[in-house]
matplotlib code that plots the C-alpha trace (Angstrom):
import matplotlib.pyplot as plt

x = [-12.4, -14.4, -12.0, -13.0, -11.0, -12.0, -10.9, -9.8, -8.8, -5.8, -4.0, -2.7, -4.9, -4.3, -3.8, -5.2, -2.8, -0.4, 2.8, 2.0, 1.0, -0.3, -1.4, -1.6, -3.9, -3.5, -6.3, -9.7, -10.2, -7.5, -7.3, -5.2, -8.6, -7.3, -10.0, -9.1, -8.8, -10.1, -10.1, -13.2, -15.2, -14.4, -17.3, -19.6, -18.2, -17.6, -20.9, -19.3, -21.6, -19.0, -17.3, -14.0, -11.1, -13.2, -13.1, -10.5, -10.8, -7.8, -7.4, -6.6, -5.4, -4.3, -3.0, 0.7, 1.7, 2.7, 6.2, 6.6, 3.6, 5.2, 8.7, 9.7, 6.4, 5.7, 3.9, 2.3, 1.8, -0.8, -3.5, -6.6, -5.1, -1.8, -0.1, 1.7, -1.3, -1.0, -2.8, 0.0, 2.1, -0.2, -1.3, 1.9, 0.2, 2.6, 5.7, 4.3, 3.8, 7.4, 8.7, 7.0, 8.4, 11.9, 13.3, 10.9, 12.5, 9.8, 9.8, 8.2, 6.9, 5.6, 3.6, 3.0, 2.7, 4.1, 7.4, 6.4, 8.0, 11.4, 10.5, 10.9, 14.2, 15.9, 13.6, 13.7, 17.5, 17.4, 15.2, 16.7, 14.2, 12.6, 11.5, 9.5, 7.3, 6.3, 3.3, 4.0, 2.1, 2.9, 5.5, 2.8, 2.2, -1.2, -2.5, -1.3, -3.2, -6.3, -6.0, -4.8, -3.9, -0.6, 3.0, 4.2, 5.9, 9.1, 8.9, 8.1, 11.1, 13.4, 12.1, 13.0, 16.5, 17.0, 15.8, 18.1, 21.1, 20.3, 20.5, 16.8, 15.5, 13.2, 10.4, 8.7, 5.2, 3.8, 0.2, -2.3, -1.0, -3.4, -3.7, -1.8, -1.0, 1.5, 5.0, 6.7, 9.9, 10.5, 9.7, 12.2, 14.9, 14.7, 14.8, 16.7, 19.8, 18.0, 15.2, 15.9, 12.7, 9.7, 6.2, 3.5, -0.3, -2.9, -5.8, -8.8, -12.2, -15.1, -17.8, -18.6, -15.3, -15.5, -17.6, -15.7, -12.5, -14.1, -15.8, -12.5, -10.8, -13.6, -13.3, -9.5, -8.3, -11.0, -8.6, -8.0, -11.5, -12.6, -9.7, -10.9, -14.4, -12.8, -10.9, -13.3, -16.8, -16.1, -13.8, -11.0, -7.7, -5.6, -4.0, -2.8, -1.6, 0.6, 1.8, 2.8, 5.1, 6.5, 7.3, 8.9, 11.2, 12.1, 12.9, 15.1, 16.9, 17.5, 18.5, 16.1, 14.2, 10.4, 7.2, 4.0, 0.8, -1.5, -3.2, -3.7, -7.1, -5.6, -2.7, -5.1, -7.1, -3.9, -2.8, -6.2, -6.0, -2.4, -3.6, -6.4, -3.9, -1.6, -4.5, -5.4]
y = [5.4, 2.2, -0.6, -4.2, -7.4, -10.3, -13.9, -15.4, -19.0, -18.0, -14.8, -16.0, -16.0, -16.8, -13.8, -12.8, -9.9, -10.0, -9.9, -12.1, -15.6, -15.0, -11.9, -11.2, -8.4, -8.0, -5.6, -4.8, -1.2, 1.5, 4.7, 6.4, 6.9, 7.6, 9.3, 7.3, 3.9, 1.0, -1.1, 0.8, -1.9, -4.1, -2.6, -4.7, -7.9, -6.9, -5.4, -2.0, 1.0, 3.5, 5.9, 4.5, 5.4, 5.5, 1.8, -0.9, -4.6, -6.1, -9.7, -12.3, -15.7, -18.7, -20.6, -20.0, -19.2, -22.3, -21.3, -24.3, -23.4, -20.0, -21.2, -19.8, -17.9, -14.2, -12.8, -9.4, -7.5, -5.9, -5.5, -4.0, -2.2, -0.5, -3.0, -0.1, 2.0, 3.9, 1.2, -1.3, 0.6, -0.7, -4.1, -5.2, -7.7, -6.9, -7.4, -10.7, -11.8, -10.7, -12.7, -15.8, -15.1, -14.1, -17.5, -18.4, -18.5, -16.5, -13.3, -10.7, -7.3, -4.9, -1.9, 1.1, 4.8, 4.9, 5.6, 3.1, 0.4, 1.6, 0.1, -3.3, -2.6, -5.3, -8.0, -6.7, -6.8, -10.5, -11.5, -12.9, -11.6, -8.5, -5.3, -2.4, -0.3, 3.2, 4.8, 8.4, 10.4, 14.0, 16.4, 18.7, 18.1, 20.0, 17.8, 14.8, 16.0, 16.3, 12.8, 10.7, 10.6, 8.7, 9.9, 13.1, 12.9, 14.0, 11.1, 8.6, 9.7, 9.6, 6.2, 4.9, 6.4, 4.7, 1.3, 1.6, 2.5, -0.7, -2.9, -3.3, -3.2, -0.1, 0.7, 4.0, 3.1, 6.2, 5.3, 6.5, 8.9, 11.9, 13.2, 16.6, 16.6, 13.8, 15.0, 11.7, 13.3, 15.3, 12.3, 10.2, 12.9, 13.6, 9.9, 7.9, 7.8, 5.5, 3.9, 0.6, 0.5, 2.6, 1.3, 3.3, 3.0, 5.2, 6.7, 4.5, 5.9, 3.6, 3.2, 5.7, 7.6, 8.4, 11.5, 12.4, 12.7, 14.4, 17.0, 17.6, 18.3, 20.5, 22.6, 22.7, 22.5, 23.8, 24.4, 20.6, 19.4, 19.2, 16.8, 14.6, 14.6, 13.4, 10.6, 9.4, 10.3, 10.0, 7.0, 8.4, 6.5, 8.7, 10.5, 7.2, 5.7, 8.8, 9.0, 5.3, 6.0, 9.1, 7.2, 4.4, 6.9, 8.9, 5.8, 4.3, 7.6, 7.9, 4.2, 3.4, 0.1, 0.4, -1.5, 0.1, -1.2, 1.1, -1.9, -3.6, -5.1, -6.7, -8.2, -9.7, -11.4, -12.6, -14.2, -16.0, -17.3, -18.5, -20.4, -22.1, -23.1, -24.6, -26.7, -27.9]
z = [17.3, 17.7, 18.8, 19.0, 19.5, 17.3, 17.2, 13.9, 13.0, 10.9, 10.1, 6.7, 3.6, 0.0, -2.2, -5.6, -5.8, -8.7, -6.6, -3.7, -2.8, 0.7, 2.6, 6.3, 7.7, 11.4, 11.6, 10.0, 9.3, 9.3, 11.4, 8.7, 7.0, 3.5, 1.5, -1.6, 0.1, -1.9, 1.2, 2.5, 0.7, 3.7, 5.5, 3.3, 4.8, 8.4, 9.3, 10.2, 9.7, 11.0, 8.6, 7.2, 9.4, 12.6, 13.5, 13.9, 14.7, 16.5, 15.3, 18.0, 16.8, 18.9, 15.9, 15.2, 11.6, 9.6, 8.4, 6.2, 4.1, 3.4, 2.5, -0.9, -1.2, -1.5, 1.6, 1.7, 4.9, 4.5, 1.8, 3.4, 6.4, 7.4, 9.7, 11.4, 12.1, 15.4, 17.4, 16.5, 19.1, 21.8, 20.4, 18.8, 16.4, 13.6, 15.8, 16.9, 13.3, 12.4, 15.4, 13.9, 10.4, 11.2, 10.5, 7.7, 4.2, 2.5, 0.5, 2.6, 1.5, 4.1, 2.9, 5.2, 5.5, 9.0, 10.6, 13.4, 11.3, 12.6, 16.0, 14.5, 12.8, 14.9, 13.4, 9.9, 9.8, 10.6, 7.6, 4.5, 1.8, 3.0, 1.3, 2.6, 0.4, 1.6, 0.0, -1.0, -3.7, -3.0, -1.5, -0.4, 3.4, 3.3, 0.5, 2.5, 5.6, 3.5, 2.3, 5.3, 9.0, 8.5, 9.0, 7.4, 4.0, 5.6, 8.1, 5.4, 3.3, 6.4, 7.3, 3.8, 4.2, 7.6, 6.3, 3.3, 5.5, 7.5, 4.4, 3.9, 0.3, 0.0, -2.4, -2.8, -3.8, -5.7, -5.0, -5.8, -8.4, -8.7, -12.3, -12.7, -8.9, -8.3, -9.3, -9.9, -11.2, -8.0, -5.8, -7.6, -7.7, -3.9, -2.9, -5.5, -3.3, -0.8, -2.8, -4.5, -6.6, -7.5, -8.0, -9.7, -9.3, -10.8, -8.8, -9.2, -8.2, -7.5, -4.9, -2.2, -2.3, -6.0, -5.5, -2.3, -4.3, -7.3, -5.1, -3.3, -6.6, -7.8, -4.6, -4.2, -7.7, -10.0, -12.9, -13.4, -12.4, -16.1, -16.6, -13.8, -15.4, -18.6, -16.9, -14.2, -15.6, -19.3, -18.9, -21.1, -20.4, -22.7, -19.7, -18.1, -21.4, -22.0, -18.4, -18.5, -21.5, -19.8, -16.6, -18.6, -20.5, -17.4, -15.2, -17.9, -18.4, -14.6, -14.5, -11.6, -11.2, -11.4, -11.8, -13.3, -11.7, -13.7, -15.1, -11.8, -12.6, -15.8, -13.8, -11.3, -14.2, -15.8, -12.5, -12.2, -15.7, -15.0, -12.0, -14.0, -16.8, -14.2, -12.8, -16.2]

ax = plt.figure().add_subplot(projection="3d")
ax.plot(x, y, z, "-o")
ax.set_aspect("equal")
plt.show()
Protein backbone atom coordinates (compact mmCIF):
# COMPACT_ATOMS: atom_id res chain seq x y z
CA UNK A 1 0.00 0.00 0.00
CA UNK A 2 1.36 3.41 -1.02
CA UNK A 3 0.47 5.92 1.72
CA UNK A 4 1.01 9.64 1.34
CA UNK A 5 -0.08 12.61 3.44
CA UNK A 6 -1.35 15.57 1.42
CA UNK A 7 -2.38 19.04 2.55
CA UNK A 8 -5.68 20.48 1.33
CA UNK A 9 -7.29 23.90 1.80
CA UNK A 10 -10.77 22.61 2.64
CA UNK A 11 -12.32 19.22 3.35
CA UNK A 12 -15.82 20.28 2.27
CA UNK A 13 -16.76 20.50 -1.40
CA UNK A 14 -20.00 21.22 -3.25
CA UNK A 15 -21.76 18.12 -4.47
CA UNK A 16 -23.42 17.28 -7.77
CA UNK A 17 -24.90 14.10 -6.33
CA UNK A 18 -28.72 13.95 -6.34
CA UNK A 19 -29.15 13.54 -2.58
CA UNK A 20 -26.48 15.83 -1.12
CA UNK A 21 -25.43 19.48 -1.08
CA UNK A 22 -21.89 18.98 0.18
CA UNK A 23 -19.49 16.07 0.27
CA UNK A 24 -16.49 15.32 2.48
CA UNK A 25 -13.81 12.86 1.38
CA UNK A 26 -11.12 12.45 4.08
CA UNK A 27 -8.98 10.27 1.81
CA UNK A 28 -8.05 9.89 -1.85
CA UNK A 29 -8.05 6.30 -2.97
CA UNK A 30 -9.53 3.37 -1.08
CA UNK A 31 -7.83 0.18 0.12
CA UNK A 32 -11.12 -1.71 -0.13
CA UNK A 33 -10.21 -1.95 -3.81
CA UNK A 34 -13.71 -2.76 -5.11
CA UNK A 35 -13.36 -4.18 -8.61
CA UNK A 36 -16.47 -2.29 -9.78
CA UNK A 37 -15.64 1.04 -8.14
CA UNK A 38 -16.57 4.08 -10.24
CA UNK A 39 -14.23 6.19 -8.07
CA UNK A 40 -11.20 4.62 -9.75
CA UNK A 41 -11.53 7.50 -12.24
CA UNK A 42 -9.89 9.65 -9.53
CA UNK A 43 -6.51 8.39 -10.71
CA UNK A 44 -6.82 10.69 -13.73
CA UNK A 45 -6.86 13.76 -11.48
CA UNK A 46 -4.41 12.76 -8.74
CA UNK A 47 -1.46 11.55 -10.78
CA UNK A 48 -1.53 8.06 -9.28
CA UNK A 49 -0.29 5.30 -11.57
CA UNK A 50 -0.76 2.56 -8.99
CA UNK A 51 -3.52 -0.01 -9.32
CA UNK A 52 -6.80 1.05 -7.69
CA UNK A 53 -6.89 -0.19 -4.11
CA UNK A 54 -3.13 -0.05 -3.61
CA UNK A 55 -2.72 3.63 -2.71
CA UNK A 56 -4.26 6.10 -0.30
CA UNK A 57 -3.70 9.82 0.26
CA UNK A 58 -4.37 11.00 3.79
CA UNK A 59 -5.78 14.53 3.70
CA UNK A 60 -4.41 17.04 6.19
CA UNK A 61 -6.33 20.29 6.58
CA UNK A 62 -5.55 23.13 9.00
CA UNK A 63 -8.86 24.87 8.27
CA UNK A 64 -11.76 23.97 10.52
CA UNK A 65 -15.07 23.01 8.96
CA UNK A 66 -17.45 25.96 8.66
CA UNK A 67 -20.48 24.60 10.47
CA UNK A 68 -22.69 27.60 9.69
CA UNK A 69 -22.32 26.94 5.96
CA UNK A 70 -23.63 23.41 6.47
CA UNK A 71 -26.67 24.22 8.62
CA UNK A 72 -29.80 22.74 7.06
CA UNK A 73 -27.75 21.20 4.26
CA UNK A 74 -27.32 17.56 3.26
CA UNK A 75 -23.75 16.40 3.78
CA UNK A 76 -22.40 13.14 2.37
CA UNK A 77 -19.43 11.32 3.88
CA UNK A 78 -17.99 10.07 1.47
CA UNK A 79 -18.36 9.87 -2.33
CA UNK A 80 -15.03 8.64 -3.75
CA UNK A 81 -13.53 6.77 -0.80
CA UNK A 82 -14.71 4.80 2.20
CA UNK A 83 -14.24 7.11 5.17
CA UNK A 84 -13.94 4.01 7.40
CA UNK A 85 -11.28 2.20 5.42
CA UNK A 86 -8.79 0.33 7.60
CA UNK A 87 -6.34 3.27 7.71
CA UNK A 88 -8.96 5.36 9.49
CA UNK A 89 -8.20 3.29 12.57
CA UNK A 90 -4.74 4.89 12.64
CA UNK A 91 -5.30 8.35 11.16
CA UNK A 92 -8.75 9.07 12.66
CA UNK A 93 -9.61 11.72 10.08
CA UNK A 94 -13.27 10.72 9.98
CA UNK A 95 -13.58 10.85 13.75
CA UNK A 96 -12.06 14.33 13.73
CA UNK A 97 -14.61 15.41 11.13
CA UNK A 98 -17.48 14.01 13.20
CA UNK A 99 -16.19 15.88 16.25
CA UNK A 100 -16.47 19.10 14.24
CA UNK A 101 -19.95 18.23 12.95
CA UNK A 102 -21.49 16.86 16.13
CA UNK A 103 -23.18 20.17 17.04
CA UNK A 104 -23.89 21.29 13.46
CA UNK A 105 -27.54 21.17 12.46
CA UNK A 106 -26.98 19.46 9.11
CA UNK A 107 -28.37 16.27 7.59
CA UNK A 108 -25.47 13.84 7.55
CA UNK A 109 -25.30 10.61 5.57
CA UNK A 110 -22.34 8.31 6.09
CA UNK A 111 -21.75 5.57 3.53
CA UNK A 112 -19.41 2.70 4.32
CA UNK A 113 -18.70 -1.00 4.01
CA UNK A 114 -16.88 -1.21 7.31
CA UNK A 115 -17.76 -2.22 10.86
CA UNK A 116 -15.16 0.33 12.02
CA UNK A 117 -17.95 2.90 12.11
CA UNK A 118 -19.05 1.39 15.43
CA UNK A 119 -15.94 2.90 17.02
CA UNK A 120 -17.61 6.30 16.69
CA UNK A 121 -20.99 5.27 18.03
CA UNK A 122 -20.61 7.78 20.89
CA UNK A 123 -20.51 10.68 18.41
CA UNK A 124 -23.16 9.33 16.06
CA UNK A 125 -25.65 9.06 18.92
CA UNK A 126 -25.23 12.77 19.66
CA UNK A 127 -26.15 13.91 16.14
CA UNK A 128 -29.65 15.18 15.40
CA UNK A 129 -30.01 14.17 11.74
CA UNK A 130 -27.83 11.19 10.96
CA UNK A 131 -28.25 8.13 8.78
CA UNK A 132 -25.74 5.44 7.93
CA UNK A 133 -25.89 3.55 4.65
CA UNK A 134 -24.09 0.23 4.45
CA UNK A 135 -23.35 -1.12 0.97
CA UNK A 136 -24.28 -4.78 0.53
CA UNK A 137 -25.04 -6.51 -2.75
CA UNK A 138 -24.78 -10.21 -1.93
CA UNK A 139 -25.13 -12.81 0.82
CA UNK A 140 -22.29 -14.82 -0.73
CA UNK A 141 -19.09 -14.18 1.23
CA UNK A 142 -16.90 -15.72 -1.48
CA UNK A 143 -18.35 -13.41 -4.13
CA UNK A 144 -17.81 -10.50 -1.72
CA UNK A 145 -14.16 -11.48 -1.28
CA UNK A 146 -13.72 -11.57 -5.05
CA UNK A 147 -15.10 -8.03 -5.28
CA UNK A 148 -13.69 -6.10 -2.29
CA UNK A 149 -11.47 -6.11 0.80
CA UNK A 150 -14.02 -4.54 3.14
CA UNK A 151 -15.85 -6.07 6.13
CA UNK A 152 -17.66 -9.37 5.72
CA UNK A 153 -21.35 -9.41 4.85
CA UNK A 154 -22.13 -10.76 8.32
CA UNK A 155 -20.21 -7.89 9.95
CA UNK A 156 -22.01 -5.34 7.78
CA UNK A 157 -25.42 -6.71 8.72
CA UNK A 158 -24.46 -6.90 12.39
CA UNK A 159 -23.26 -3.30 12.22
CA UNK A 160 -26.59 -2.14 10.80
CA UNK A 161 -28.38 -3.96 13.61
CA UNK A 162 -26.25 -2.33 16.32
CA UNK A 163 -26.69 1.11 14.79
CA UNK A 164 -30.45 0.61 14.61
CA UNK A 165 -30.58 -0.55 18.23
CA UNK A 166 -28.81 2.68 19.19
CA UNK A 167 -31.41 4.88 17.53
CA UNK A 168 -29.48 5.67 14.34
CA UNK A 169 -31.38 5.61 11.05
CA UNK A 170 -30.04 2.79 8.90
CA UNK A 171 -29.97 2.28 5.15
CA UNK A 172 -29.01 -0.89 3.32
CA UNK A 173 -27.57 0.38 0.05
CA UNK A 174 -27.89 -2.49 -2.42
CA UNK A 175 -25.10 -1.30 -4.66
CA UNK A 176 -24.09 -2.23 -7.18
CA UNK A 177 -26.72 -4.80 -8.04
CA UNK A 178 -25.25 -7.51 -10.27
CA UNK A 179 -27.73 -8.83 -12.85
CA UNK A 180 -28.97 -12.33 -11.96
CA UNK A 181 -26.64 -12.47 -8.93
CA UNK A 182 -27.91 -9.92 -6.39
CA UNK A 183 -30.83 -11.49 -4.52
CA UNK A 184 -32.59 -8.36 -3.31
CA UNK A 185 -35.52 -10.24 -1.80
CA UNK A 186 -33.31 -12.31 0.50
CA UNK A 187 -31.31 -9.25 1.55
CA UNK A 188 -34.51 -7.43 2.49
CA UNK A 189 -36.01 -10.41 4.29
CA UNK A 190 -32.96 -11.01 6.49
CA UNK A 191 -32.52 -7.34 7.44
CA UNK A 192 -35.89 -5.59 7.45
CA UNK A 193 -36.21 -5.73 11.26
CA UNK A 194 -33.27 -3.32 11.66
CA UNK A 195 -33.07 -1.45 8.34
CA UNK A 196 -35.11 1.75 7.99
CA UNK A 197 -34.73 2.20 4.24
CA UNK A 198 -33.34 0.43 1.19
CA UNK A 199 -31.53 2.08 -1.69
CA UNK A 200 -30.98 0.32 -5.00
CA UNK A 201 -28.33 1.08 -7.62
CA UNK A 202 -27.60 -0.93 -10.72
CA UNK A 203 -24.16 -2.09 -11.78
CA UNK A 204 -22.74 0.46 -14.21
CA UNK A 205 -19.74 -0.65 -16.20
CA UNK A 206 -17.47 1.90 -17.78
CA UNK A 207 -13.80 2.68 -18.20
CA UNK A 208 -11.03 0.28 -17.27
CA UNK A 209 -13.09 -1.93 -14.97
CA UNK A 210 -15.75 -2.76 -17.55
CA UNK A 211 -13.82 -5.64 -19.07
CA UNK A 212 -12.50 -6.68 -15.65
CA UNK A 213 -16.04 -7.39 -14.48
CA UNK A 214 -17.19 -8.91 -17.78
CA UNK A 215 -14.21 -11.27 -17.84
CA UNK A 216 -14.90 -12.23 -14.22
CA UNK A 217 -18.52 -13.08 -15.06
CA UNK A 218 -17.43 -15.04 -18.13
CA UNK A 219 -15.03 -17.09 -16.02
CA UNK A 220 -17.11 -17.57 -12.85
CA UNK A 221 -20.68 -17.49 -14.17
CA UNK A 222 -20.56 -18.53 -17.84
CA UNK A 223 -24.29 -19.38 -17.89
CA UNK A 224 -25.29 -15.75 -17.41
CA UNK A 225 -22.45 -14.20 -19.40
CA UNK A 226 -24.62 -13.87 -22.57
CA UNK A 227 -27.03 -11.73 -20.52
CA UNK A 228 -24.17 -9.44 -19.49
CA UNK A 229 -23.20 -9.11 -23.14
CA UNK A 230 -26.76 -8.09 -23.94
CA UNK A 231 -26.87 -5.53 -21.13
CA UNK A 232 -23.37 -4.09 -21.23
CA UNK A 233 -22.16 -4.59 -24.79
CA UNK A 234 -25.46 -4.36 -26.66
CA UNK A 235 -26.83 -1.62 -24.34
CA UNK A 236 -30.16 -3.33 -23.73
CA UNK A 237 -31.87 -1.77 -20.68
CA UNK A 238 -34.83 -4.15 -20.62
CA UNK A 239 -33.46 -6.07 -17.64
CA UNK A 240 -33.16 -2.94 -15.49
CA UNK A 241 -36.54 -1.61 -16.54
CA UNK A 242 -38.24 -4.87 -15.54
CA UNK A 243 -36.24 -5.18 -12.33
CA UNK A 244 -37.17 -1.63 -11.28
CA UNK A 245 -40.85 -2.57 -11.54
CA UNK A 246 -40.29 -5.80 -9.61
CA UNK A 247 -38.46 -3.99 -6.81
CA UNK A 248 -41.19 -1.37 -6.60
CA UNK A 249 -43.92 -4.03 -6.28
CA UNK A 250 -41.97 -6.10 -3.75
CA UNK A 251 -41.05 -3.16 -1.50
CA UNK A 252 -44.61 -1.87 -1.50
CA UNK A 253 -45.90 -5.35 -0.65
CA UNK A 254 -43.38 -5.69 2.19
CA UNK A 255 -44.12 -2.12 3.33
CA UNK A 256 -40.46 -1.06 3.36
CA UNK A 257 -39.15 2.38 2.50
CA UNK A 258 -36.95 2.51 -0.58
CA UNK A 259 -35.32 4.71 -3.21
CA UNK A 260 -34.35 3.49 -6.66
CA UNK A 261 -31.15 5.04 -8.02
CA UNK A 262 -31.10 2.99 -11.22
CA UNK A 263 -31.28 6.20 -13.21
CA UNK A 264 -28.52 7.96 -11.30
CA UNK A 265 -27.11 9.81 -14.31
CA UNK A 266 -30.57 11.17 -15.11
CA UNK A 267 -30.99 12.36 -11.52
CA UNK A 268 -27.65 14.19 -11.67
CA UNK A 269 -28.70 15.99 -14.86
CA UNK A 270 -32.06 16.91 -13.34
CA UNK A 271 -30.32 18.37 -10.29
CA UNK A 272 -28.08 20.53 -12.50
CA UNK A 273 -31.06 21.75 -14.52
CA UNK A 274 -32.88 22.59 -11.29
CA UNK A 275 -29.91 24.67 -10.12
CA UNK A 276 -29.80 26.59 -13.42
CA UNK A 277 -33.54 27.29 -13.21
CA UNK A 278 -33.16 28.63 -9.68
CA UNK A 279 -30.38 30.97 -10.78
CA UNK A 280 -32.51 32.27 -13.64
